[in-house]
C-alpha positions as CSV (number, residue, x, y, z in Angstrom):
1,M,0.0,0.0,0.0
2,K,2.8,2.4,0.9
3,V,4.6,1.7,-2.4
4,V,1.4,2.4,-4.4
5,L,0.8,5.6,-2.5
6,S,4.5,6.6,-3.0
7,V,4.2,6.0,-6.8
8,L,0.9,8.0,-7.0
9,I,2.5,10.9,-5.1
10,S,5.5,10.8,-7.4
11,I,3.3,10.8,-10.5
12,A,1.4,13.8,-9.1
13,Y,4.6,15.6,-8.3
14,L,6.2,14.9,-11.7
15,S,3.1,16.0,-13.6
16,T,3.2,19.6,-12.4
17,V,4.2,22.2,-14.9
18,H,5.9,25.3,-13.7
19,S,4.6,28.2,-15.8
20,L,4.6,31.8,-14.8
21,Y,5.4,35.4,-15.8
22,F,7.3,38.0,-13.9
23,H,8.4,41.6,-14.3
24,I,12.0,42.8,-14.3
25,R,13.8,46.0,-15.2
26,E,16.0,45.8,-18.3
27,T,19.1,45.5,-16.2
28,E,17.7,43.2,-13.5
29,R,18.5,39.6,-13.0
30,K,15.9,37.0,-11.8
31,C,16.9,33.5,-10.6
32,F,14.9,30.4,-9.9
33,I,15.8,27.2,-8.1
34,E,14.7,23.9,-9.6
35,E,15.4,20.8,-7.5
36,V,16.1,18.0,-10.0
37,P,17.4,14.4,-9.9
38,D,20.5,13.5,-11.9
39,E,20.4,12.7,-15.7
40,T,17.2,14.6,-16.1
41,L,16.2,16.8,-19.0
42,V,15.1,20.3,-18.2
43,V,13.5,22.5,-20.9
44,G,12.6,26.2,-20.4
45,K,10.5,28.2,-22.8
46,Y,10.3,31.9,-22.5
47,K,8.9,35.1,-24.2
48,V,9.9,38.7,-23.4
49,Q,7.7,41.7,-23.7
50,I,8.5,45.4,-23.0
51,F,6.2,47.9,-21.4
52,D,5.1,50.6,-23.8
53,R,4.0,53.8,-21.9
54,E,1.9,55.1,-24.8
55,A,-0.1,51.9,-25.2
56,N,0.0,51.3,-21.5
57,D,0.6,47.6,-22.2
58,Y,3.3,45.0,-22.7
59,L,4.2,44.6,-26.4
60,P,6.7,42.4,-28.3
61,T,10.3,43.6,-27.8
62,P,12.1,45.4,-30.5
63,H,14.9,43.6,-32.4
64,G,18.0,43.4,-30.4
65,I,16.6,42.7,-26.9
66,G,17.2,39.1,-25.8
67,M,17.6,37.0,-22.7
68,H,20.8,35.7,-21.2
69,V,20.2,32.4,-19.5
70,E,22.7,31.0,-17.0
71,V,22.3,27.7,-15.2
72,K,24.4,26.5,-12.2
73,D,24.5,23.0,-10.8
74,P,24.4,22.3,-7.0
75,E,28.2,22.8,-6.9
76,E,27.7,26.3,-8.4
77,K,29.5,25.3,-11.7
78,I,28.0,27.0,-14.7
79,I,26.5,24.3,-17.0
80,L,24.8,26.7,-19.4
81,S,25.4,30.4,-20.2
82,K,24.0,31.6,-23.4
83,L,22.4,34.7,-25.0
84,Y,19.1,33.9,-26.7
85,S,16.6,36.0,-28.7
86,S,13.5,37.6,-27.1
87,E,11.5,34.4,-27.5
88,G,12.7,30.8,-27.5
89,R,13.7,27.8,-25.5
90,F,16.8,26.5,-23.6
91,S,17.5,23.0,-22.4
92,F,20.1,21.2,-20.3
93,T,20.5,17.7,-18.8
94,T,21.5,17.5,-15.1
95,H,24.6,15.5,-14.3
96,M,24.1,15.6,-10.5
97,P,21.1,15.7,-8.3
98,G,20.2,18.8,-6.3
99,E,19.2,22.4,-6.6
100,H,20.0,23.9,-10.0
101,V,19.8,27.7,-10.2
102,I,18.4,29.1,-13.4
103,C,19.0,32.9,-13.9
104,L,17.5,35.1,-16.6
105,Y,18.4,38.7,-17.4
106,S,18.1,40.9,-20.4
107,N,21.0,41.7,-22.7
108,S,19.8,45.3,-22.7
109,T,21.8,48.0,-21.0
110,A,18.7,50.2,-20.5
111,W,18.9,51.7,-24.0
112,F,15.2,51.7,-24.1
113,G,14.9,54.0,-21.0
114,G,15.4,51.3,-18.4
115,G,11.9,50.0,-19.1
116,N,10.0,47.2,-17.5
117,L,10.0,43.7,-19.1
118,R,7.5,41.0,-18.7
119,V,9.0,37.5,-19.0
120,H,6.8,34.5,-19.6
121,L,8.6,31.4,-18.4
122,D,7.6,27.7,-18.6
123,I,10.0,25.1,-17.1
124,E,9.4,21.4,-17.9
125,V,11.3,18.7,-16.1
126,G,11.8,15.0,-17.0
127,E,9.5,13.3,-19.4
128,H,7.3,16.4,-19.6
129,A,10.2,18.1,-21.4
130,V,9.9,15.6,-24.3
131,D,7.7,16.4,-27.3
132,Y,6.2,12.9,-27.9
133,N,4.3,14.0,-31.0
134,E,7.6,15.0,-32.6
135,L,9.3,11.8,-31.4
136,A,6.5,9.7,-32.9
137,G,7.0,11.4,-36.3
138,K,10.8,10.9,-36.2
139,E,10.8,7.3,-35.1
140,K,7.6,6.4,-36.9
141,L,5.9,5.0,-33.8
142,T,2.4,3.7,-33.7
143,E,0.0,5.1,-31.1
144,L,0.5,2.0,-28.8
145,Q,4.3,2.2,-29.2
146,L,4.3,5.9,-28.3
147,R,2.2,5.3,-25.2
148,V,4.5,2.5,-24.1
149,R,7.4,4.9,-24.6
150,Q,5.7,7.6,-22.5
151,L,5.0,5.1,-19.7
152,L,8.5,3.8,-19.7
153,D,9.9,7.3,-19.5
154,Q,7.5,8.1,-16.6
155,V,8.6,5.0,-14.7
156,E,12.3,5.9,-15.3
157,Q,11.6,9.5,-14.0
158,I,9.8,8.2,-10.9
159,S,12.7,5.9,-10.2
160,K,15.2,8.8,-10.5
161,E,13.0,11.0,-8.2
162,Q,12.7,8.3,-5.6
163,N,16.4,7.7,-5.6
164,Y,17.0,11.4,-5.3
165,Q,14.5,11.7,-2.4
166,R,16.2,8.7,-0.7
167,V,19.7,10.4,-0.9
168,R,18.2,13.7,0.4
169,K,16.6,11.9,3.3
170,I,20.0,10.3,4.2
171,K,21.8,13.7,4.0
172,L,19.1,15.3,6.2
173,R,19.6,12.6,8.9
174,W,23.3,13.5,9.1
175,I,22.5,17.2,9.8
């Protein structure tokens, strides 16, 4: 019974999607912590808008404004540091379990009057980061084969998460 409950809780935890938007100034940096098991794919999708005082609304950014994305692993080593356009996606695979810090900031140096930016951010972890429709097309999978692949990926992700939680629990006991 405990195992079934544990698996159901893990599935519920893994099925969450982290989607939000936030406001920053053109020169401000915003960081998020994502706790992730090792060997796990993390995909972030974002879109940047700039506040237009005349329209009193957030509009698409002019050409030239982009986002710099920096990701640090639990040992604070930079595993991703790249400048992207004003809309796009970034991805990385973790190589150690723990808290990964994802920081975003504009490449702007306040040339647009130090305006406010709205950043839409969606972070997907594990099997949720995989586009199974695209995978089915590439590998020419039937509907049943695709579903089996999804379930196998889910089981693998649950196993990674349980192992990570087990290691965390042991570390906390030593504190």
